[in-house]
BALOBA-1460 file (C-alpha; in Angstrom, 3 decimals):
// residues 387
<rec num="1" residu="m" x="-3.067" y="-20.749" z="-10.599"/>
<rec num="2" residu="i" x="-1.972" y="-17.004" z="-9.663"/>
<rec num="3" residu="a" x="0.765" y="-16.772" z="-7.078"/>
<rec num="4" residu="h" x="1.355" y="-13.555" z="-5.274"/>
<rec num="5" residu="v" x="4.784" y="-13.130" z="-3.628"/>
<rec num="6" residu="l" x="5.308" y="-10.599" z="-0.964"/>
<rec num="7" residu="n" x="7.663" y="-10.158" z="2.075"/>
<rec num="8" residu="s" x="5.347" y="-10.884" z="4.862"/>
<rec num="9" residu="f" x="1.904" y="-10.815" z="6.243"/>
<rec num="10" residu="q" x="2.507" y="-8.052" z="8.706"/>
<rec num="11" residu="v" x="0.189" y="-4.955" z="8.546"/>
<rec num="12" residu="g" x="0.905" y="-2.492" z="5.650"/>
<rec num="13" residu="g" x="-0.331" y="-0.723" z="2.507"/>
<rec num="14" residu="a" x="1.175" y="-3.335" z="0.000"/>
<rec num="15" residu="e" x="-0.140" y="-6.195" z="2.300"/>
<rec num="16" residu="q" x="-3.783" y="-4.898" z="2.299"/>
<rec num="17" residu="v" x="-3.544" y="-4.500" z="-1.655"/>
<rec num="18" residu="v" x="-2.852" y="-8.124" z="-1.944"/>
<rec num="19" residu="v" x="-5.423" y="-9.002" z="0.671"/>
<rec num="20" residu="d" x="-8.205" y="-7.148" z="-1.478"/>
<rec num="21" residu="l" x="-6.796" y="-8.304" z="-4.743"/>
<rec num="22" residu="a" x="-6.184" y="-11.975" z="-4.087"/>
<rec num="23" residu="g" x="-9.503" y="-12.248" z="-2.276"/>
<rec num="24" residu="l" x="-11.377" y="-10.854" z="-5.190"/>
<rec num="25" residu="q" x="-9.625" y="-12.981" z="-7.589"/>
<rec num="26" residu="r" x="-10.495" y="-15.973" z="-5.494"/>
<rec num="27" residu="e" x="-14.313" y="-14.814" z="-5.395"/>
<rec num="28" residu="a" x="-14.316" y="-14.418" z="-9.249"/>
<rec num="29" residu="g" x="-13.352" y="-18.062" z="-9.608"/>
<rec num="30" residu="h" x="-9.650" y="-17.994" z="-9.906"/>
<rec num="31" residu="e" x="-7.186" y="-20.233" z="-8.176"/>
<rec num="32" residu="v" x="-4.842" y="-18.064" z="-6.015"/>
<rec num="33" residu="m" x="-2.199" y="-18.242" z="-3.461"/>
<rec num="34" residu="v" x="-0.072" y="-15.782" z="-1.464"/>
<rec num="35" residu="v" x="3.605" y="-16.811" z="-0.560"/>
<rec num="36" residu="g" x="5.535" y="-14.925" z="1.934"/>
<rec num="37" residu="i" x="9.244" y="-15.268" z="1.794"/>
<rec num="38" residu="e" x="10.657" y="-13.342" z="5.123"/>
<rec num="39" residu="t" x="12.074" y="-15.320" z="7.798"/>
<rec num="40" residu="n" x="8.904" y="-15.136" z="10.005"/>
<rec num="41" residu="p" x="6.285" y="-14.087" z="7.404"/>
<rec num="42" residu="d" x="2.954" y="-15.188" z="9.260"/>
<rec num="43" residu="g" x="1.045" y="-12.211" z="10.547"/>
<rec num="44" residu="p" x="-2.421" y="-10.429" z="10.550"/>
<rec num="45" residu="r" x="-2.682" y="-10.390" z="6.812"/>
<rec num="46" residu="a" x="-2.509" y="-14.176" z="6.738"/>
<rec num="47" residu="a" x="-5.431" y="-14.710" z="8.760"/>
<rec num="48" residu="q" x="-7.364" y="-12.154" z="6.541"/>
<rec num="49" residu="l" x="-6.447" y="-14.049" z="3.409"/>
<rec num="50" residu="r" x="-7.566" y="-17.394" z="4.942"/>
<rec num="51" residu="e" x="-10.935" y="-15.915" z="5.840"/>
<rec num="52" residu="r" x="-11.349" y="-15.041" z="2.218"/>
<rec num="53" residu="g" x="-10.464" y="-18.603" z="1.060"/>
<rec num="54" residu="v" x="-7.085" y="-17.774" z="-0.245"/>
<rec num="55" residu="a" x="-4.228" y="-20.262" z="0.131"/>
<rec num="56" residu="v" x="-1.223" y="-18.974" z="2.276"/>
<rec num="57" residu="h" x="2.023" y="-20.322" z="2.186"/>
<rec num="58" residu="m" x="5.392" y="-19.662" z="3.966"/>
<rec num="59" residu="l" x="8.573" y="-20.111" z="2.014"/>
<rec num="60" residu="p" x="11.195" y="-18.377" z="4.368"/>
<rec num="61" residu="k" x="14.317" y="-17.270" z="3.059"/>
<rec num="62" residu="r" x="17.658" y="-17.917" z="5.022"/>
<rec num="63" residu="p" x="19.314" y="-14.796" z="6.481"/>
<rec num="64" residu="g" x="21.161" y="-12.648" z="3.693"/>
<rec num="65" residu="f" x="20.686" y="-13.511" z="0.153"/>
<rec num="66" residu="d" x="19.422" y="-17.000" z="-0.308"/>
<rec num="67" residu="l" x="20.801" y="-18.546" z="-3.481"/>
<rec num="68" residu="k" x="18.387" y="-21.611" z="-3.017"/>
<rec num="69" residu="l" x="15.398" y="-19.707" z="-2.551"/>
<rec num="70" residu="p" x="14.516" y="-19.233" z="-6.444"/>
<rec num="71" residu="g" x="14.959" y="-22.981" z="-7.106"/>
<rec num="72" residu="k" x="12.418" y="-23.795" z="-4.001"/>
<rec num="73" residu="l" x="9.959" y="-21.245" z="-5.384"/>
<rec num="74" residu="a" x="10.284" y="-22.634" z="-8.996"/>
<rec num="75" residu="a" x="9.753" y="-26.124" z="-7.625"/>
<rec num="76" residu="f" x="6.807" y="-24.803" z="-5.662"/>
<rec num="77" residu="f" x="5.142" y="-23.030" z="-8.535"/>
<rec num="78" residu="a" x="5.691" y="-26.309" z="-10.788"/>
<rec num="79" residu="k" x="3.900" y="-28.471" z="-7.730"/>
<rec num="80" residu="h" x="1.074" y="-26.148" z="-7.662"/>
<rec num="81" residu="g" x="0.378" y="-25.499" z="-11.286"/>
<rec num="82" residu="v" x="1.076" y="-21.890" z="-11.132"/>
<rec num="83" residu="s" x="0.438" y="-20.061" z="-14.422"/>
<rec num="84" residu="i" x="1.364" y="-16.419" z="-13.533"/>
<rec num="85" residu="v" x="3.426" y="-14.849" z="-10.788"/>
<rec num="86" residu="h" x="2.953" y="-11.463" z="-9.305"/>
<rec num="87" residu="s" x="5.627" y="-10.056" z="-6.833"/>
<rec num="88" residu="h" x="5.128" y="-7.093" z="-4.736"/>
<rec num="89" residu="n" x="8.018" y="-4.673" z="-3.971"/>
<rec num="90" residu="q" x="11.797" y="-5.175" z="-4.132"/>
<rec num="91" residu="l" x="13.023" y="-8.423" z="-2.586"/>
<rec num="92" residu="p" x="9.986" y="-10.484" z="-3.981"/>
<rec num="93" residu="l" x="10.688" y="-8.993" z="-7.472"/>
<rec num="94" residu="i" x="14.441" y="-10.440" z="-7.376"/>
<rec num="95" residu="y" x="13.459" y="-14.005" z="-6.036"/>
<rec num="96" residu="a" x="9.984" y="-14.194" z="-7.868"/>
<rec num="97" residu="t" x="11.511" y="-13.088" z="-11.377"/>
<rec num="98" residu="a" x="14.428" y="-15.750" z="-10.895"/>
<rec num="99" residu="a" x="11.716" y="-18.457" z="-10.003"/>
<rec num="100" residu="g" x="9.267" y="-17.489" z="-12.734"/>
<rec num="101" residu="r" x="12.291" y="-17.857" z="-15.323"/>
<rec num="102" residu="l" x="13.108" y="-21.042" z="-13.940"/>
<rec num="103" residu="h" x="9.365" y="-22.337" z="-14.095"/>
<rec num="104" residu="r" x="8.914" y="-20.555" z="-17.431"/>
<rec num="105" residu="v" x="5.859" y="-18.519" z="-16.486"/>
<rec num="106" residu="p" x="5.249" y="-14.675" z="-16.875"/>
<rec num="107" residu="v" x="6.023" y="-12.459" z="-13.858"/>
<rec num="108" residu="c" x="4.104" y="-9.295" z="-13.229"/>
<rec num="109" residu="h" x="5.753" y="-6.880" z="-10.579"/>
<rec num="110" residu="t" x="3.995" y="-4.136" z="-8.550"/>
<rec num="111" residu="l" x="6.277" y="-1.154" z="-7.036"/>
<rec num="112" residu="h" x="4.122" y="0.165" z="-4.243"/>
<rec num="113" residu="g" x="6.191" y="3.291" z="-3.538"/>
<rec num="114" residu="a" x="8.719" y="5.483" z="-5.237"/>
<rec num="115" residu="m" x="11.739" y="4.299" z="-3.271"/>
<rec num="116" residu="f" x="14.470" y="1.956" z="-4.342"/>
<rec num="117" residu="d" x="17.202" y="0.278" z="-2.214"/>
<rec num="118" residu="q" x="20.445" y="1.701" z="-3.540"/>
<rec num="119" residu="g" x="22.709" y="-0.800" z="-1.475"/>
<rec num="120" residu="r" x="24.159" y="-4.173" z="-2.462"/>
<rec num="121" residu="r" x="21.105" y="-5.428" z="-3.929"/>
<rec num="122" residu="a" x="20.765" y="-2.818" z="-6.387"/>
<rec num="123" residu="w" x="22.237" y="-4.622" z="-9.201"/>
<rec num="124" residu="l" x="20.206" y="-7.577" z="-8.315"/>
<rec num="125" residu="r" x="17.013" y="-5.544" z="-8.582"/>
<rec num="126" residu="h" x="18.192" y="-4.062" z="-11.875"/>
<rec num="127" residu="m" x="18.833" y="-7.513" z="-13.338"/>
<rec num="128" residu="a" x="15.392" y="-8.798" z="-12.097"/>
<rec num="129" residu="a" x="13.496" y="-5.708" z="-13.512"/>
<rec num="130" residu="k" x="14.984" y="-6.607" z="-16.853"/>
<rec num="131" residu="l" x="13.510" y="-10.264" z="-16.716"/>
<rec num="132" residu="a" x="10.283" y="-9.310" z="-15.298"/>
<rec num="133" residu="d" x="7.515" y="-9.424" z="-17.971"/>
<rec num="134" residu="a" x="5.533" y="-6.414" z="-16.756"/>
<rec num="135" residu="h" x="5.801" y="-3.644" z="-14.293"/>
<rec num="136" residu="v" x="3.146" y="-1.866" z="-12.511"/>
<rec num="137" residu="a" x="3.231" y="1.524" z="-10.872"/>
<rec num="138" residu="v" x="0.432" y="2.458" z="-8.335"/>
<rec num="139" residu="s" x="0.375" y="6.050" z="-9.630"/>
<rec num="140" residu="q" x="1.752" y="8.012" z="-12.472"/>
<rec num="141" residu="p" x="4.414" y="9.865" z="-10.475"/>
<rec num="142" residu="t" x="5.549" y="6.399" z="-9.412"/>
<rec num="143" residu="a" x="5.605" y="5.422" z="-13.104"/>
<rec num="144" residu="d" x="7.502" y="8.813" z="-13.857"/>
<rec num="145" residu="f" x="10.005" y="7.880" z="-11.187"/>
<rec num="146" residu="m" x="10.802" y="4.552" z="-12.490"/>
<rec num="147" residu="l" x="11.312" y="5.750" z="-15.982"/>
<rec num="148" residu="k" x="13.541" y="8.680" z="-14.747"/>
<rec num="149" residu="h" x="15.737" y="6.234" z="-12.920"/>
<rec num="150" residu="n" x="15.896" y="3.921" z="-15.933"/>
<rec num="151" residu="e" x="14.425" y="1.069" z="-13.662"/>
<rec num="152" residu="v" x="12.125" y="-0.501" z="-16.372"/>
<rec num="153" residu="p" x="11.625" y="-0.150" z="-19.922"/>
<rec num="154" residu="s" x="8.514" y="1.993" z="-20.894"/>
<rec num="155" residu="s" x="6.922" y="-0.829" z="-23.090"/>
<rec num="156" residu="k" x="6.658" y="-2.895" z="-19.879"/>
<rec num="157" residu="l" x="5.300" y="-0.403" z="-17.719"/>
<rec num="158" residu="h" x="1.448" y="-0.081" z="-16.703"/>
<rec num="159" residu="v" x="-0.224" y="2.291" z="-14.193"/>
<rec num="160" residu="v" x="-2.873" y="0.724" z="-12.081"/>
<rec num="161" residu="l" x="-4.240" y="2.691" z="-9.210"/>
<rec num="162" residu="n" x="-4.379" y="0.902" z="-5.916"/>
<rec num="163" residu="g" x="-7.874" y="-0.172" z="-5.002"/>
<rec num="164" residu="i" x="-9.276" y="-1.286" z="-1.640"/>
<rec num="165" residu="d" x="-12.546" y="-2.741" z="-0.207"/>
<rec num="166" residu="l" x="-14.406" y="0.734" z="0.415"/>
<rec num="167" residu="s" x="-17.550" y="-1.021" z="2.017"/>
<rec num="168" residu="r" x="-15.794" y="-1.152" z="5.202"/>
<rec num="169" residu="f" x="-15.002" y="2.751" z="5.383"/>
<rec num="170" residu="r" x="-17.687" y="5.120" z="5.939"/>
<rec num="171" residu="p" x="-18.797" y="7.831" z="8.574"/>
<rec num="172" residu="d" x="-19.692" y="5.953" z="11.859"/>
<rec num="173" residu="s" x="-21.030" y="8.064" z="14.602"/>
<rec num="174" residu="a" x="-21.522" y="4.958" z="17.141"/>
<rec num="175" residu="a" x="-17.991" y="3.976" z="16.289"/>
<rec num="176" residu="r" x="-16.744" y="7.528" z="16.932"/>
<rec num="177" residu="r" x="-18.271" y="7.725" z="20.244"/>
<rec num="178" residu="r" x="-17.024" y="4.179" z="21.294"/>
<rec num="179" residu="i" x="-13.388" y="4.882" z="20.122"/>
<rec num="180" residu="r" x="-13.313" y="8.208" z="21.756"/>
<rec num="181" residu="t" x="-14.424" y="6.610" z="24.835"/>
<rec num="182" residu="e" x="-12.082" y="3.942" z="24.956"/>
<rec num="183" residu="l" x="-9.058" y="6.087" z="24.071"/>
<rec num="184" residu="g" x="-10.013" y="8.929" z="26.575"/>
<rec num="185" residu="i" x="-10.673" y="11.513" z="23.892"/>
<rec num="186" residu="p" x="-13.464" y="13.937" z="24.863"/>
<rec num="187" residu="q" x="-16.518" y="13.549" z="22.639"/>
<rec num="188" residu="d" x="-16.387" y="17.197" z="21.617"/>
<rec num="189" residu="a" x="-12.838" y="17.190" z="20.748"/>
<rec num="190" residu="w" x="-11.230" y="18.098" z="17.430"/>
<rec num="191" residu="v" x="-8.981" y="15.009" z="16.222"/>
<rec num="192" residu="a" x="-6.475" y="15.026" z="13.491"/>
<rec num="193" residu="g" x="-5.707" y="11.349" z="12.857"/>
<rec num="194" residu="a" x="-2.655" y="9.720" z="11.142"/>
<rec num="195" residu="v" x="-2.494" y="6.227" z="10.262"/>
<rec num="196" residu="g" x="0.900" y="4.515" z="9.345"/>
<rec num="197" residu="r" x="3.937" y="2.760" z="10.389"/>
<rec num="198" residu="l" x="6.049" y="4.825" z="12.832"/>
<rec num="199" residu="s" x="9.120" y="5.132" z="10.587"/>
<rec num="200" residu="q" x="11.380" y="7.580" z="9.355"/>
<rec num="201" residu="v" x="9.805" y="7.883" z="5.988"/>
<rec num="202" residu="k" x="6.425" y="8.550" z="7.534"/>
<rec num="203" residu="n" x="8.088" y="11.685" z="9.102"/>
<rec num="204" residu="h" x="5.696" y="11.807" z="12.051"/>
<rec num="205" residu="a" x="8.187" y="14.043" z="13.876"/>
<rec num="206" residu="l" x="7.237" y="16.807" z="11.281"/>
<rec num="207" residu="l" x="3.470" y="16.340" z="12.397"/>
<rec num="208" residu="l" x="4.138" y="16.617" z="15.932"/>
<rec num="209" residu="r" x="5.988" y="19.703" z="15.665"/>
<rec num="210" residu="a" x="3.224" y="21.249" z="13.385"/>
<rec num="211" residu="a" x="0.485" y="20.362" z="15.947"/>
<rec num="212" residu="a" x="2.457" y="21.886" z="18.736"/>
<rec num="213" residu="n" x="3.337" y="25.150" z="16.698"/>
<rec num="214" residu="a" x="-0.199" y="25.598" z="15.217"/>
<rec num="215" residu="g" x="-1.761" y="25.606" z="18.847"/>
<rec num="216" residu="v" x="-4.301" y="23.136" z="17.462"/>
<rec num="217" residu="l" x="-3.925" y="20.852" z="20.426"/>
<rec num="218" residu="s" x="-4.634" y="23.570" z="22.871"/>
<rec num="219" residu="e" x="-8.193" y="23.399" z="24.508"/>
<rec num="220" residu="n" x="-9.970" y="20.417" z="23.039"/>
<rec num="221" residu="g" x="-7.585" y="19.448" z="20.314"/>
<rec num="222" residu="r" x="-6.117" y="15.988" z="19.914"/>
<rec num="223" residu="l" x="-3.546" y="14.190" z="17.690"/>
<rec num="224" residu="l" x="-4.291" y="10.428" z="17.090"/>
<rec num="225" residu="l" x="-1.278" y="8.345" z="15.972"/>
<rec num="226" residu="v" x="-2.399" y="4.842" z="14.800"/>
<rec num="227" residu="g" x="0.271" y="2.399" z="14.243"/>
<rec num="228" residu="d" x="3.746" y="0.981" z="15.369"/>
<rec num="229" residu="g" x="7.321" y="0.915" z="14.219"/>
<rec num="230" residu="p" x="10.937" y="2.011" z="15.153"/>
<rec num="231" residu="e" x="10.315" y="5.569" z="15.614"/>
<rec num="232" residu="a" x="7.630" y="5.060" z="18.361"/>
<rec num="233" residu="a" x="9.924" y="5.635" z="21.364"/>
<rec num="234" residu="s" x="11.598" y="8.757" z="19.771"/>
<rec num="235" residu="l" x="8.306" y="10.229" z="18.909"/>
<rec num="236" residu="r" x="7.012" y="9.664" z="22.390"/>
<rec num="237" residu="a" x="9.791" y="11.544" z="23.588"/>
<rec num="238" residu="l" x="9.406" y="14.373" z="21.215"/>
<rec num="239" residu="a" x="5.861" y="14.953" z="22.259"/>
<rec num="240" residu="e" x="7.011" y="15.214" z="25.763"/>
<rec num="241" residu="e" x="9.749" y="17.790" z="24.843"/>
<rec num="242" residu="l" x="7.179" y="19.768" z="22.872"/>
<rec num="243" residu="g" x="4.865" y="19.689" z="25.817"/>
<rec num="244" residu="i" x="2.007" y="18.026" z="24.142"/>
<rec num="245" residu="s" x="2.182" y="14.371" z="25.392"/>
<rec num="246" residu="d" x="-1.118" y="14.791" z="27.136"/>
<rec num="247" residu="r" x="-2.752" y="15.475" z="24.000"/>
<rec num="248" residu="v" x="-1.199" y="12.921" z="21.575"/>
<rec num="249" residu="v" x="-2.780" y="9.630" z="21.703"/>
<rec num="250" residu="f" x="-0.427" y="6.747" z="20.673"/>
<rec num="251" residu="a" x="-2.845" y="4.013" z="19.765"/>
<rec num="252" residu="g" x="-0.303" y="1.465" z="18.598"/>
<rec num="253" residu="e" x="-0.985" y="-1.116" z="15.891"/>
<rec num="254" residu="r" x="-4.607" y="-1.733" z="15.530"/>
<rec num="255" residu="h" x="-7.095" y="-3.823" z="13.208"/>
<rec num="256" residu="d" x="-10.033" y="-1.502" z="13.571"/>
<rec num="257" residu="v" x="-8.927" y="1.228" z="11.286"/>
<rec num="258" residu="p" x="-12.308" y="2.101" z="9.882"/>
<rec num="259" residu="e" x="-13.631" y="2.914" z="13.501"/>
<rec num="260" residu="l" x="-10.554" y="4.794" z="14.218"/>
<rec num="261" residu="l" x="-10.899" y="6.934" z="11.198"/>
<rec num="262" residu="s" x="-14.395" y="7.602" z="12.198"/>
<rec num="263" residu="a" x="-13.181" y="9.064" z="15.466"/>
<rec num="264" residu="s" x="-11.052" y="11.682" z="13.485"/>
<rec num="265" residu="d" x="-12.170" y="14.922" z="12.045"/>
<rec num="266" residu="v" x="-9.038" y="15.382" z="9.591"/>
<rec num="267" residu="f" x="-6.517" y="12.875" z="8.288"/>
<rec num="268" residu="v" x="-3.003" y="13.967" z="8.231"/>
<rec num="269" residu="l" x="0.106" y="12.438" z="6.459"/>
<rec num="270" residu="s" x="3.585" y="13.850" z="6.681"/>
<rec num="271" residu="s" x="5.692" y="11.350" z="4.602"/>
<rec num="272" residu="t" x="8.920" y="12.207" z="2.716"/>
<rec num="273" residu="s" x="7.953" y="9.563" z="0.021"/>
<rec num="274" residu="e" x="4.809" y="7.861" z="-1.148"/>
<rec num="275" residu="g" x="3.287" y="5.942" z="-3.851"/>
<rec num="276" residu="l" x="-0.446" y="6.013" z="-3.458"/>
<rec num="277" residu="p" x="-1.055" y="5.647" z="0.149"/>
<rec num="278" residu="l" x="-4.155" y="3.412" z="0.965"/>
<rec num="279" residu="s" x="-4.627" y="4.893" z="4.366"/>
<rec num="280" residu="m" x="-5.448" y="8.248" z="2.612"/>
<rec num="281" residu="v" x="-7.912" y="6.596" z="0.400"/>
<rec num="282" residu="e" x="-9.593" y="4.972" z="3.207"/>
<rec num="283" residu="a" x="-9.584" y="8.216" z="5.110"/>
<rec num="284" residu="m" x="-11.353" y="9.905" z="2.279"/>
<rec num="285" residu="a" x="-13.888" y="6.951" z="1.894"/>
<rec num="286" residu="t" x="-14.690" y="7.675" z="5.641"/>
<rec num="287" residu="g" x="-15.374" y="11.448" z="4.778"/>
<rec num="288" residu="l" x="-12.283" y="12.950" z="6.007"/>
<rec num="289" residu="p" x="-10.675" y="16.058" z="4.554"/>
<rec num="290" residu="v" x="-6.816" y="15.580" z="4.153"/>
<rec num="291" residu="v" x="-3.710" y="17.574" z="4.760"/>
<rec num="292" residu="s" x="-0.754" y="15.990" z="3.406"/>
<rec num="293" residu="t" x="2.943" y="16.769" z="1.986"/>
<rec num="294" residu="a" x="2.836" y="16.792" z="-1.809"/>
<rec num="295" residu="v" x="5.016" y="13.840" z="-2.315"/>
<rec num="296" residu="g" x="4.821" y="10.703" z="-4.661"/>
<rec num="297" residu="g" x="1.394" y="10.106" z="-6.040"/>
<rec num="298" residu="i" x="-0.597" y="12.145" z="-3.522"/>
<rec num="299" residu="p" x="-0.920" y="15.228" z="-5.584"/>
<rec num="300" residu="a" x="-2.814" y="12.953" z="-8.099"/>
<rec num="301" residu="l" x="-5.022" y="11.808" z="-5.243"/>
<rec num="302" residu="i" x="-5.829" y="15.261" z="-3.513"/>
<rec num="303" residu="t" x="-6.888" y="18.378" z="-5.250"/>
<rec num="304" residu="d" x="-5.444" y="21.250" z="-3.359"/>
<rec num="305" residu="g" x="-8.399" y="23.373" z="-1.565"/>
<rec num="306" residu="d" x="-10.972" y="20.967" z="-2.914"/>
<rec num="307" residu="t" x="-10.581" y="17.580" z="-1.131"/>
<rec num="308" residu="g" x="-7.804" y="18.716" z="1.359"/>
<rec num="309" residu="f" x="-4.456" y="20.713" z="1.559"/>
<rec num="310" residu="l" x="-1.170" y="19.894" z="0.029"/>
<rec num="311" residu="v" x="2.030" y="21.387" z="1.616"/>
<rec num="312" residu="p" x="5.586" y="21.226" z="0.771"/>
<rec num="313" residu="s" x="7.440" y="18.291" z="2.233"/>
<rec num="314" residu="d" x="9.187" y="19.004" z="5.676"/>
<rec num="315" residu="d" x="7.582" y="22.364" z="5.846"/>
<rec num="316" residu="v" x="6.425" y="22.632" z="9.427"/>
<rec num="317" residu="g" x="4.798" y="26.141" z="9.269"/>
<rec num="318" residu="a" x="2.820" y="25.109" z="6.132"/>
<rec num="319" residu="l" x="1.380" y="22.093" z="7.740"/>
<rec num="320" residu="a" x="0.692" y="23.774" z="10.982"/>
<rec num="321" residu="a" x="-1.134" y="26.564" z="9.123"/>
<rec num="322" residu="k" x="-3.373" y="24.263" z="7.132"/>
<rec num="323" residu="l" x="-4.318" y="22.139" z="10.097"/>
<rec num="324" residu="a" x="-5.449" y="25.373" z="12.049"/>
<rec num="325" residu="e" x="-7.386" y="26.488" z="9.102"/>
<rec num="326" residu="l" x="-9.410" y="23.188" z="9.004"/>
<rec num="327" residu="k" x="-9.991" y="23.364" z="12.894"/>
<rec num="328" residu="a" x="-11.143" y="26.788" z="12.694"/>
<rec num="329" residu="d" x="-13.621" y="26.135" z="9.706"/>
<rec num="330" residu="p" x="-15.736" y="23.038" z="10.435"/>
<rec num="331" residu="g" x="-18.214" y="23.678" z="7.561"/>
<rec num="332" residu="r" x="-15.431" y="23.858" z="5.020"/>
<rec num="333" residu="s" x="-13.819" y="20.901" z="6.514"/>
<rec num="334" residu="a" x="-16.848" y="18.793" z="6.288"/>
<rec num="335" residu="a" x="-17.527" y="19.697" z="2.556"/>
<rec num="336" residu="m" x="-14.127" y="18.871" z="1.668"/>
<rec num="337" residu="g" x="-14.491" y="15.514" z="3.233"/>
<rec num="338" residu="k" x="-17.860" y="14.797" z="1.329"/>
<rec num="339" residu="r" x="-16.104" y="15.623" z="-1.904"/>
<rec num="340" residu="g" x="-13.109" y="13.246" z="-1.226"/>
<rec num="341" residu="r" x="-15.562" y="10.420" z="-0.143"/>
<rec num="342" residu="k" x="-17.279" y="10.698" z="-3.558"/>
<rec num="343" residu="l" x="-13.941" y="10.606" z="-5.341"/>
<rec num="344" residu="a" x="-12.543" y="7.769" z="-3.505"/>
<rec num="345" residu="l" x="-15.778" y="5.546" z="-4.119"/>
<rec num="346" residu="g" x="-15.690" y="6.232" z="-7.714"/>
<rec num="347" residu="r" x="-11.908" y="5.770" z="-8.453"/>
<rec num="348" residu="y" x="-10.392" y="3.605" z="-6.029"/>
<rec num="349" residu="s" x="-12.283" y="0.454" z="-5.955"/>
<rec num="350" residu="a" x="-10.777" y="-2.927" z="-5.494"/>
<rec num="351" residu="e" x="-12.889" y="-4.320" z="-8.178"/>
<rec num="352" residu="r" x="-11.547" y="-1.769" z="-10.673"/>
<rec num="353" residu="m" x="-8.063" y="-2.665" z="-9.815"/>
<rec num="354" residu="m" x="-8.473" y="-6.403" z="-10.143"/>
<rec num="355" residu="a" x="-9.985" y="-5.994" z="-13.519"/>
<rec num="356" residu="s" x="-6.802" y="-4.060" z="-14.603"/>
<rec num="357" residu="y" x="-4.638" y="-6.524" z="-13.298"/>
<rec num="358" residu="m" x="-6.534" y="-9.393" z="-14.896"/>
<rec num="359" residu="d" x="-6.239" y="-7.713" z="-18.377"/>
<rec num="360" residu="i" x="-2.340" y="-7.561" z="-17.766"/>
<rec num="361" residu="y" x="-2.242" y="-11.181" z="-16.760"/>
<rec num="362" residu="e" x="-4.228" y="-12.294" z="-19.717"/>
<rec num="363" residu="t" x="-1.914" y="-10.134" z="-22.240"/>
<rec num="364" residu="l" x="1.187" y="-11.810" z="-20.578"/>
<rec num="365" residu="l" x="-0.258" y="-15.216" z="-21.004"/>
<rec num="366" residu="a" x="-1.380" y="-14.889" z="-24.556"/>
<rec num="367" residu="r" x="2.124" y="-13.606" z="-25.371"/>
<rec num="368" residu="r" x="3.790" y="-16.490" z="-23.500"/>
<rec num="369" residu="e" x="1.548" y="-18.948" z="-25.417"/>
<rec num="370" residu="s" x="2.416" y="-17.293" z="-28.835"/>
<rec num="371" residu="e" x="6.115" y="-17.592" z="-27.985"/>
<rec num="372" residu="r" x="5.715" y="-21.182" z="-27.073"/>
<rec num="373" residu="r" x="4.172" y="-21.991" z="-30.254"/>
<rec num="374" residu="a" x="6.682" y="-19.998" z="-32.346"/>
<rec num="375" residu="v" x="9.524" y="-22.366" z="-31.007"/>
<rec num="376" residu="l" x="7.478" y="-25.827" z="-31.406"/>
<rec num="377" residu="r" x="9.654" y="-28.597" z="-32.605"/>
<rec num="378" residu="p" x="8.493" y="-30.275" z="-35.868"/>
<rec num="379" residu="s" x="7.471" y="-33.369" z="-33.821"/>
<rec num="380" residu="e" x="5.367" y="-31.148" z="-31.479"/>
<rec num="381" residu="l" x="3.732" y="-29.485" z="-34.478"/>
<rec num="382" residu="l" x="2.796" y="-32.658" z="-36.062"/>
<rec num="383" residu="a" x="1.476" y="-33.995" z="-32.919"/>
<rec num="384" residu="g" x="-0.749" y="-30.958" z="-32.544"/>
<rec num="385" residu="l" x="-2.063" y="-31.298" z="-36.126"/>
<rec num="386" residu="n" x="-2.831" y="-34.918" z="-35.612"/>
<rec num="387" residu="a" x="-4.444" y="-34.438" z="-32.173"/>
């Protein structure tokens, strides 16, 4: 039994990775479950997992640091015959690693972005990182970041590029017309789309300022923001302040992202930090060119001038210029999108990702079995020989 442990089942990139990974593992015949540990962990991803036959469990932690949760998780793992634990991001790492030690099973951990909490939990994260059996970075820059900050020993570190179910993402003219009609976007408009949580790290304020400065929202230009989050109100206010609120569509949290991407002409990402953003891979698979800040694992994903444009982080002028360049040259934009789609389909499939993780699991399980045999008591050894 494989047990994935994550914060919650809300909409997010890491959660989508778990949905696709666990779903494929289940389809391949493996027993797999996903455990959420946040206070209110149920959400849209839980329904998607259940649809794919994956067992979903809620073991909500108490407010603050829950000293009892590792024991509860360990007992839960023992009850369900869990043989390997796979945690995702910081808080699950801390609890799942402790539980894995108590249950005496290997723990594989994936860091989905190059950011660490440097607050009160930092020492717990350092301790848990040392105890985990394997660490996975979703891009080489993320791996380099982890090594630079002495988060994990190089001997335990692997790089597995995120993969997704790309069959859902393709250019779709019917969806393009339908979504534009629904959102009040003219059928002949040029649309720059962004998909992601409206949070500070995504830096949508930079995107709004760039769109206003570039003049790309004049005449038939639109900016489509898909997602919700703590910055929603301030971003709406900024759009008003910049005089572009009538040309910015705040679509909110949606579950029809493939269709929304088809309604766009270019994908934009303005983050200050990223691992390997799945929304960008999805956009590429849909055939969209990309304009993005050159942070985290993005330069390994986008070839500047070939599948999109990369700009310095927090550079309004550079982002504005590249948006204007793509709007002015539809032919080049379409060619970039075609090259990006070919790259995404060839490199970022969920099947390739699952195979890489299964190789890591098998290595950890073989190592654990070897260690177990090395410490067998004489009576156990004799029993094995006489069996």
